N, CA, C and O atoms as CSV, one atom per row, in Angstrom:
chain,resi,resn,atom,element,x,y,z
A,1,UNK,N,N,127.655,100.654,77.533
A,1,UNK,CA,C,126.707,101.160,78.359
A,1,UNK,C,C,125.998,100.089,78.974
A,1,UNK,O,O,125.574,99.120,78.344
A,2,UNK,N,N,125.838,100.291,80.449
A,2,UNK,CA,C,125.139,99.488,81.012
A,2,UNK,C,C,123.383,99.619,80.868
A,2,UNK,O,O,122.790,100.657,80.575
A,3,UNK,N,N,122.867,98.533,81.102
A,3,UNK,CA,C,121.624,98.426,80.947
A,3,UNK,C,C,120.717,98.791,82.275
A,3,UNK,O,O,120.859,98.068,83.262
A,4,UNK,N,N,119.697,100.003,82.333
A,4,UNK,CA,C,119.185,100.029,83.626
A,4,UNK,C,C,118.169,99.009,84.027
A,4,UNK,O,O,117.342,98.645,83.190
A,5,UNK,N,N,118.165,98.670,84.862
A,5,UNK,CA,C,116.833,97.659,85.813
A,5,UNK,C,C,115.682,98.497,85.704
A,5,UNK,O,O,115.669,99.711,85.908
A,6,UNK,N,N,114.621,97.710,85.338
A,6,UNK,CA,C,113.502,98.227,85.494
A,6,UNK,C,C,112.794,99.076,87.014
A,6,UNK,O,O,112.132,100.109,87.120
A,7,UNK,N,N,113.291,98.106,88.016
A,7,UNK,CA,C,113.313,97.998,89.151
A,7,UNK,C,C,113.829,99.053,90.079
A,7,UNK,O,O,113.563,99.203,91.272
A,8,UNK,N,N,114.787,99.906,89.143
A,8,UNK,CA,C,116.101,100.868,89.700
A,8,UNK,C,C,115.376,101.830,90.325
A,8,UNK,O,O,114.246,102.105,89.922
A,9,UNK,N,N,115.872,102.386,91.262
A,9,UNK,CA,C,115.115,103.638,91.801
A,9,UNK,C,C,115.529,104.943,90.777
A,9,UNK,O,O,114.838,105.944,90.586
A,10,UNK,N,N,116.703,104.672,90.248
A,10,UNK,CA,C,116.946,105.815,89.301
A,10,UNK,C,C,116.333,105.478,87.930
A,10,UNK,O,O,116.300,106.387,87.099
A,11,UNK,N,N,115.814,104.193,87.586
A,11,UNK,CA,C,115.355,104.253,86.321
A,11,UNK,C,C,113.829,104.968,85.914
A,11,UNK,O,O,113.124,105.531,86.751
A,12,UNK,N,N,113.587,104.873,84.926
A,12,UNK,CA,C,112.477,105.516,84.391
A,12,UNK,C,C,111.201,104.632,84.726
A,12,UNK,O,O,111.270,103.409,84.604
A,13,UNK,N,N,110.110,105.217,85.123
A,13,UNK,CA,C,108.957,104.045,85.746
A,13,UNK,C,C,108.372,103.992,84.790
A,13,UNK,O,O,108.078,104.939,84.061
A,14,UNK,N,N,108.016,102.451,84.595
A,14,UNK,CA,C,107.345,102.161,83.131
A,14,UNK,C,C,105.907,102.281,83.260
A,14,UNK,O,O,105.235,101.976,82.275
A,15,UNK,N,N,105.267,102.713,84.415
A,15,UNK,CA,C,103.872,102.769,84.365
A,15,UNK,C,C,103.148,104.167,84.090
A,15,UNK,O,O,101.980,104.443,84.362
A,16,UNK,N,N,103.987,104.883,83.563
A,16,UNK,CA,C,103.809,106.305,83.201
A,16,UNK,C,C,104.499,107.441,84.185
A,16,UNK,O,O,105.016,107.231,85.282
A,17,UNK,N,N,104.398,108.396,83.659
A,17,UNK,CA,C,105.077,109.355,84.521
A,17,UNK,C,C,103.953,110.564,84.986
A,17,UNK,O,O,104.459,111.676,85.134
A,18,UNK,N,N,102.947,110.493,85.153
A,18,UNK,CA,C,101.733,111.287,85.413
A,18,UNK,C,C,101.809,111.476,87.107
A,18,UNK,O,O,102.170,110.588,87.879
A,19,UNK,N,N,101.490,112.500,87.396
A,19,UNK,CA,C,101.474,112.297,88.999
A,19,UNK,C,C,100.109,111.691,89.338
A,19,UNK,O,O,99.105,111.879,88.652
A,20,UNK,N,N,100.151,110.953,90.445
A,20,UNK,CA,C,98.794,110.079,90.816
A,20,UNK,C,C,98.542,110.546,92.114
A,20,UNK,O,O,99.319,110.472,93.066
A,21,UNK,N,N,97.335,111.066,92.103
A,21,UNK,CA,C,96.685,111.390,93.473
A,21,UNK,C,C,95.694,110.022,94.244
A,21,UNK,O,O,94.937,109.261,93.642
A,22,UNK,N,N,95.977,110.033,95.617
A,22,UNK,CA,C,95.382,109.159,96.151
A,22,UNK,C,C,93.756,109.220,96.206
A,22,UNK,O,O,93.234,110.335,96.222
A,23,UNK,N,N,93.080,108.253,96.231
A,23,UNK,CA,C,91.681,108.095,96.215
A,23,UNK,C,C,91.331,108.471,97.789
A,23,UNK,O,O,91.944,107.969,98.731
A,24,UNK,N,N,90.331,109.359,97.927
A,24,UNK,CA,C,90.147,109.644,99.220
A,24,UNK,C,C,88.806,108.649,99.754
A,24,UNK,O,O,87.777,108.467,99.104
A,25,UNK,N,N,89.066,108.167,100.877
A,25,UNK,CA,C,88.097,107.273,101.325
A,25,UNK,C,C,87.071,108.059,102.069
A,25,UNK,O,O,87.543,109.019,102.679
A,26,UNK,N,N,85.742,107.883,102.170
A,26,UNK,CA,C,84.626,108.573,102.814
A,26,UNK,C,C,84.457,107.645,104.125
A,26,UNK,O,O,83.752,106.638,104.075
A,27,UNK,N,N,85.144,108.034,105.314
A,27,UNK,CA,C,84.795,107.591,106.795
A,27,UNK,C,C,83.455,108.016,107.353
A,27,UNK,O,O,83.188,107.619,108.487
A,28,UNK,N,N,82.525,108.812,106.679
A,28,UNK,CA,C,81.625,109.486,107.403
A,28,UNK,C,C,80.845,108.540,107.835
A,28,UNK,O,O,80.414,108.624,108.985
A,29,UNK,N,N,80.503,107.460,107.025
A,29,UNK,CA,C,79.382,106.243,107.607
A,29,UNK,C,C,79.960,105.219,108.540
A,29,UNK,O,O,79.427,104.109,108.549
A,30,UNK,N,N,80.965,105.450,109.311
A,30,UNK,CA,C,81.793,104.585,110.288
A,30,UNK,C,C,81.119,105.318,111.527
A,30,UNK,O,O,81.137,106.549,111.517
A,31,UNK,N,N,80.532,104.663,112.582
A,31,UNK,CA,C,80.167,105.016,113.695
A,31,UNK,C,C,81.393,105.075,114.778
A,31,UNK,O,O,82.260,104.206,114.867
A,32,UNK,N,N,81.329,106.038,115.437
A,32,UNK,CA,C,82.252,106.181,116.421
A,32,UNK,C,C,82.268,105.284,117.586
A,32,UNK,O,O,81.262,105.136,118.279
A,33,UNK,N,N,83.586,104.569,117.868
A,33,UNK,CA,C,83.426,103.461,119.083
A,33,UNK,C,C,83.465,104.240,120.496
A,33,UNK,O,O,84.142,105.227,120.782
A,34,UNK,N,N,82.652,103.602,121.211
A,34,UNK,CA,C,82.465,103.892,122.522
A,34,UNK,C,C,83.644,103.402,123.390
A,34,UNK,O,O,84.308,102.405,123.107
A,35,UNK,N,N,83.859,104.215,124.513
A,35,UNK,CA,C,84.863,103.703,125.413
A,35,UNK,C,C,84.920,102.298,125.693
A,35,UNK,O,O,86.006,101.719,125.674
A,36,UNK,N,N,83.598,101.552,126.013
A,36,UNK,CA,C,83.827,100.262,126.164
A,36,UNK,C,C,84.395,99.502,125.097
A,36,UNK,O,O,85.215,98.608,125.307
A,37,UNK,N,N,83.955,99.851,123.861
A,37,UNK,CA,C,84.229,99.099,122.674
A,37,UNK,C,C,85.873,99.286,122.608
A,37,UNK,O,O,86.641,98.326,122.541
A,38,UNK,N,N,86.202,100.370,122.630
A,38,UNK,CA,C,87.705,100.228,122.755
A,38,UNK,C,C,88.565,99.850,123.636
A,38,UNK,O,O,89.767,99.674,123.442
A,39,UNK,N,N,87.850,99.686,124.842
A,39,UNK,CA,C,88.593,98.963,125.787
A,39,UNK,C,C,88.660,97.415,125.704
A,39,UNK,O,O,89.564,96.734,126.188
A,40,UNK,N,N,87.605,96.959,125.039
A,40,UNK,CA,C,87.452,95.459,124.368
A,40,UNK,C,C,88.200,95.223,123.381
A,40,UNK,O,O,88.414,94.037,123.130
A,41,UNK,N,N,88.800,96.230,122.558
A,41,UNK,CA,C,89.519,95.577,121.571
A,41,UNK,C,C,90.896,95.063,122.084
A,41,UNK,O,O,91.482,95.396,123.115
A,42,UNK,N,N,91.290,94.144,121.095
A,42,UNK,CA,C,92.617,93.554,121.804
A,42,UNK,C,C,93.808,94.183,120.948
A,42,UNK,O,O,93.668,94.473,119.759
A,43,UNK,N,N,94.816,94.341,121.555
A,43,UNK,CA,C,96.010,94.835,121.125
A,43,UNK,C,C,96.602,94.064,119.727
A,43,UNK,O,O,96.720,92.840,119.684
A,44,UNK,N,N,96.885,94.778,118.819
A,44,UNK,CA,C,97.581,93.904,117.850
A,44,UNK,C,C,99.141,94.084,117.777
A,44,UNK,O,O,99.686,95.187,117.742
A,45,UNK,N,N,99.735,92.992,117.760
A,45,UNK,CA,C,101.154,92.908,117.675
A,45,UNK,C,C,101.519,92.103,118.733
A,45,UNK,O,O,100.614,91.634,119.422
A,46,UNK,N,N,102.728,91.836,119.012
A,46,UNK,CA,C,103.459,91.360,120.074
A,46,UNK,C,C,103.448,91.508,121.400
A,46,UNK,O,O,103.931,92.605,121.681
A,47,UNK,N,N,103.082,90.840,122.449
A,47,UNK,CA,C,102.798,91.672,123.588
A,47,UNK,C,C,104.327,91.772,124.277
A,47,UNK,O,O,105.180,90.887,124.200
A,48,UNK,N,N,104.477,93.110,124.996
A,48,UNK,CA,C,105.435,93.419,125.480
A,48,UNK,C,C,106.186,92.449,126.481
A,48,UNK,O,O,105.504,91.995,127.400
A,49,UNK,N,N,107.276,92.149,126.414
A,49,UNK,CA,C,108.145,91.274,127.784
A,49,UNK,C,C,108.727,92.084,128.425
A,49,UNK,O,O,109.533,92.869,127.927
A,50,UNK,N,N,108.351,92.033,129.952
A,50,UNK,CA,C,108.921,92.811,131.142
A,50,UNK,C,C,108.398,93.901,131.264
A,50,UNK,O,O,107.267,94.097,130.819
A,51,UNK,N,N,109.039,94.774,131.840
A,51,UNK,CA,C,108.235,96.163,132.303
A,51,UNK,C,C,108.309,96.938,131.007
A,51,UNK,O,O,107.409,97.773,130.914
A,52,UNK,N,N,109.090,96.887,130.047
A,52,UNK,CA,C,109.027,97.821,129.052
A,52,UNK,C,C,109.255,97.061,127.740
A,52,UNK,O,O,110.236,96.328,127.620
A,53,UNK,N,N,108.298,97.238,126.683
A,53,UNK,CA,C,108.513,96.603,125.332
A,53,UNK,C,C,109.592,96.782,124.709
A,53,UNK,O,O,109.961,97.947,124.561
A,54,UNK,N,N,110.318,95.810,124.226
A,54,UNK,CA,C,111.533,95.706,123.580
A,54,UNK,C,C,111.466,96.785,122.511
A,54,UNK,O,O,110.426,97.249,122.044
A,55,UNK,N,N,112.786,97.146,122.161
A,55,UNK,CA,C,113.082,98.286,120.927
A,55,UNK,C,C,113.179,97.482,119.597
A,55,UNK,O,O,114.018,96.582,119.639
A,56,UNK,N,N,112.485,97.617,118.396
A,56,UNK,CA,C,112.761,96.915,117.349
A,56,UNK,C,C,114.088,97.639,116.629
A,56,UNK,O,O,113.892,98.816,116.326
A,57,UNK,N,N,115.180,97.193,116.369
A,57,UNK,CA,C,116.352,97.653,115.518
A,57,UNK,C,C,116.651,96.825,114.497
A,57,UNK,O,O,116.031,95.764,114.416
A,58,UNK,N,N,117.637,97.149,113.545
A,58,UNK,CA,C,118.211,96.371,112.590
A,58,UNK,C,C,119.851,96.662,112.807
A,58,UNK,O,O,120.452,97.693,113.106
A,59,UNK,N,N,120.272,95.397,112.546
A,59,UNK,CA,C,121.656,95.352,112.777
A,59,UNK,C,C,122.081,94.291,111.503
A,59,UNK,O,O,121.391,93.475,110.892
A,60,UNK,N,N,123.215,94.585,111.403
A,60,UNK,CA,C,123.894,93.356,110.444
A,60,UNK,C,C,124.898,92.309,111.056
A,60,UNK,O,O,125.924,92.737,111.584
A,61,UNK,N,N,124.674,91.093,111.016
A,61,UNK,CA,C,125.331,90.239,111.617
A,61,UNK,C,C,125.895,89.170,110.599
A,61,UNK,O,O,125.092,88.624,109.842
A,62,UNK,N,N,127.240,88.843,110.542
A,62,UNK,CA,C,127.926,87.919,109.895
A,62,UNK,C,C,126.751,86.537,109.828
A,62,UNK,O,O,126.146,86.164,110.833
A,63,UNK,N,N,126.606,85.987,108.659
A,63,UNK,CA,C,125.713,84.879,108.470
A,63,UNK,C,C,126.193,83.742,109.502
A,63,UNK,O,O,125.393,83.072,110.155
A,64,UNK,N,N,127.403,83.620,109.564
A,64,UNK,CA,C,128.067,82.227,110.559
A,64,UNK,C,C,127.538,82.700,111.865
A,64,UNK,O,O,127.008,81.796,112.511
A,65,UNK,N,N,127.538,83.736,112.366
A,65,UNK,CA,C,127.350,84.024,113.690
A,65,UNK,C,C,125.863,83.716,113.923
A,65,UNK,O,O,125.469,83.079,114.900
A,66,UNK,N,N,124.913,84.303,112.784
A,66,UNK,CA,C,123.393,84.179,112.977
A,66,UNK,C,C,123.059,82.543,112.998
A,66,UNK,O,O,122.384,82.034,113.893
A,67,UNK,N,N,123.570,81.871,111.998
A,67,UNK,CA,C,123.617,80.605,111.959
A,67,UNK,C,C,123.712,79.702,113.251
A,67,UNK,O,O,122.954,78.757,113.468
A,68,UNK,N,N,124.650,80.074,114.010
A,68,UNK,CA,C,125.292,79.537,115.238
A,68,UNK,C,C,124.119,79.974,116.317
A,68,UNK,O,O,123.654,79.128,117.081
A,69,UNK,N,N,123.682,81.314,116.334
A,69,UNK,CA,C,122.694,81.581,117.102
A,69,UNK,C,C,121.324,80.700,117.227
A,69,UNK,O,O,120.760,80.321,118.253
A,70,UNK,N,N,120.916,80.464,115.677
A,70,UNK,CA,C,119.484,79.693,115.449
A,70,UNK,C,C,119.777,78.462,115.998
A,70,UNK,O,O,119.014,77.965,116.826
A,71,UNK,N,N,120.860,77.868,115.617
A,71,UNK,CA,C,121.170,76.683,116.149
A,71,UNK,C,C,121.146,76.193,117.553
A,71,UNK,O,O,120.515,75.222,117.971
A,72,UNK,N,N,121.898,76.975,118.208
A,72,UNK,CA,C,121.554,77.232,119.896
A,72,UNK,C,C,120.428,77.441,120.488
A,72,UNK,O,O,119.995,76.893,121.502
A,73,UNK,N,N,119.817,78.476,119.656
A,73,UNK,CA,C,118.357,78.373,120.222
A,73,UNK,C,C,117.279,77.613,119.675
A,73,UNK,O,O,116.152,77.727,120.156
A,74,UNK,N,N,117.508,76.860,118.729
A,74,UNK,CA,C,116.779,75.757,118.345
A,74,UNK,C,C,116.863,74.599,119.711
A,74,UNK,O,O,115.913,74.120,120.330
A,75,UNK,N,N,118.084,74.400,119.880
A,75,UNK,CA,C,118.654,73.306,120.920
A,75,UNK,C,C,117.897,73.528,122.186
A,75,UNK,O,O,117.258,72.668,122.793
A,76,UNK,N,N,118.051,74.858,122.534
A,76,UNK,CA,C,117.704,75.560,124.035
A,76,UNK,C,C,115.785,75.438,123.687
A,76,UNK,O,O,115.046,75.426,124.672
A,77,UNK,N,N,115.376,75.384,122.757
A,77,UNK,CA,C,113.801,75.441,122.410
A,77,UNK,C,C,113.258,77.239,122.760
A,77,UNK,O,O,112.139,77.490,123.206
A,78,UNK,N,N,114.178,78.189,122.486
A,78,UNK,CA,C,113.914,79.561,122.463
A,78,UNK,C,C,113.967,80.123,120.938
A,78,UNK,O,O,114.331,79.502,119.939
A,79,UNK,N,N,113.519,81.424,121.024
A,79,UNK,CA,C,113.633,82.091,119.871
A,79,UNK,C,C,115.210,82.821,119.608
A,79,UNK,O,O,115.893,83.222,120.551
A,80,UNK,N,N,115.551,82.893,118.481
A,80,UNK,CA,C,116.905,82.979,118.463
A,80,UNK,C,C,117.164,84.552,118.666
A,80,UNK,O,O,118.264,84.860,119.125
A,81,UNK,N,N,116.257,85.567,118.367
A,81,UNK,CA,C,116.521,86.927,119.009
A,81,UNK,C,C,116.458,87.137,120.527
A,81,UNK,O,O,116.915,88.147,121.061
A,82,UNK,N,N,115.862,86.122,121.203
A,82,UNK,CA,C,115.701,85.891,122.807
A,82,UNK,C,C,116.999,85.684,122.989
A,82,UNK,O,O,117.645,86.460,123.694
A,83,UNK,N,N,117.532,84.688,122.427
A,83,UNK,CA,C,119.014,84.187,122.872
A,83,UNK,C,C,119.857,85.236,122.817
A,83,UNK,O,O,120.513,85.536,123.814
A,84,UNK,N,N,119.972,86.026,121.509
A,84,UNK,CA,C,120.863,87.371,121.395
A,84,UNK,C,C,120.619,88.018,122.194
A,84,UNK,O,O,121.638,88.445,122.737
A,85,UNK,N,N,119.630,88.406,122.662
A,85,UNK,CA,C,119.132,89.509,123.981
A,85,UNK,C,C,119.732,89.239,124.878
A,85,UNK,O,O,120.484,90.081,125.370
A,86,UNK,N,N,119.608,87.886,125.451
A,86,UNK,CA,C,120.076,87.485,126.696
A,86,UNK,C,C,121.614,87.314,126.623
A,86,UNK,O,O,122.063,87.471,127.758
A,87,UNK,N,N,122.576,87.059,125.742
A,87,UNK,CA,C,124.016,87.240,125.479
A,87,UNK,C,C,124.272,88.483,125.344
A,87,UNK,O,O,125.461,88.713,125.563
A,88,UNK,N,N,123.522,89.608,125.012
A,88,UNK,CA,C,124.080,90.679,124.931
A,88,UNK,C,C,123.857,91.368,126.428
A,88,UNK,O,O,124.756,92.079,126.877
A,89,UNK,N,N,122.733,91.162,127.135
A,89,UNK,CA,C,122.315,91.479,128.526
A,89,UNK,C,C,123.375,90.970,129.320
A,89,UNK,O,O,124.027,91.645,130.115
A,90,UNK,N,N,123.531,89.756,129.084
A,90,UNK,CA,C,124.775,89.320,130.068
A,90,UNK,C,C,126.207,89.792,130.064
A,90,UNK,O,O,126.975,89.876,131.022
A,91,UNK,N,N,126.442,90.127,128.611
A,91,UNK,CA,C,127.943,91.125,128.256
A,91,UNK,C,C,127.748,92.221,128.990
A,91,UNK,O,O,128.568,92.555,129.844
A,92,UNK,N,N,126.514,92.991,128.718
A,92,UNK,CA,C,126.646,94.668,129.489
A,92,UNK,C,C,126.575,94.405,130.824
A,92,UNK,O,O,127.213,95.220,131.490
A,93,UNK,N,N,125.936,93.418,131.552
A,93,UNK,CA,C,126.189,93.284,132.718
A,93,UNK,C,C,127.451,92.946,133.348
A,93,UNK,O,O,127.744,93.356,134.472
A,94,UNK,N,N,128.171,92.239,132.678
A,94,UNK,CA,C,129.598,91.383,133.284
A,94,UNK,C,C,130.886,92.713,132.515
A,94,UNK,O,O,131.775,93.246,133.179
A,95,UNK,N,N,130.723,92.870,131.600
A,95,UNK,CA,C,131.985,93.662,131.156
A,95,UNK,C,C,131.852,95.048,130.772
A,95,UNK,O,O,132.882,95.721,130.812
A,96,UNK,N,N,130.656,95.663,130.367
A,96,UNK,CA,C,130.272,96.883,130.183
A,96,UNK,C,C,129.953,97.959,131.451
A,96,UNK,O,O,130.334,99.122,131.580
A,97,UNK,N,N,129.207,97.222,132.234
A,97,UNK,CA,C,128.707,98.314,133.326
A,97,UNK,C,C,129.613,98.243,134.522
A,97,UNK,O,O,129.424,98.986,135.485
């Protein structure tokens, strides 16, 4: 019989089986932000490139393909994701559309 991993999603939790309730945080002492304060706050995260922000996706790529994109991106001094986007956009314009 196989031994179950402690971190397995199917395994029994080690830290106890009791139901845990999240602690409630009291936000009542925090003042409301004024429209001027909200306007002055900076946006968190990467700035959008172009007219629309890019969409975050997850894809699986062969390790050798990814390695080649990373090497070429370093040679061109651009990000490898930017290079992948350029190659895909060029392919779509030329062969798909």
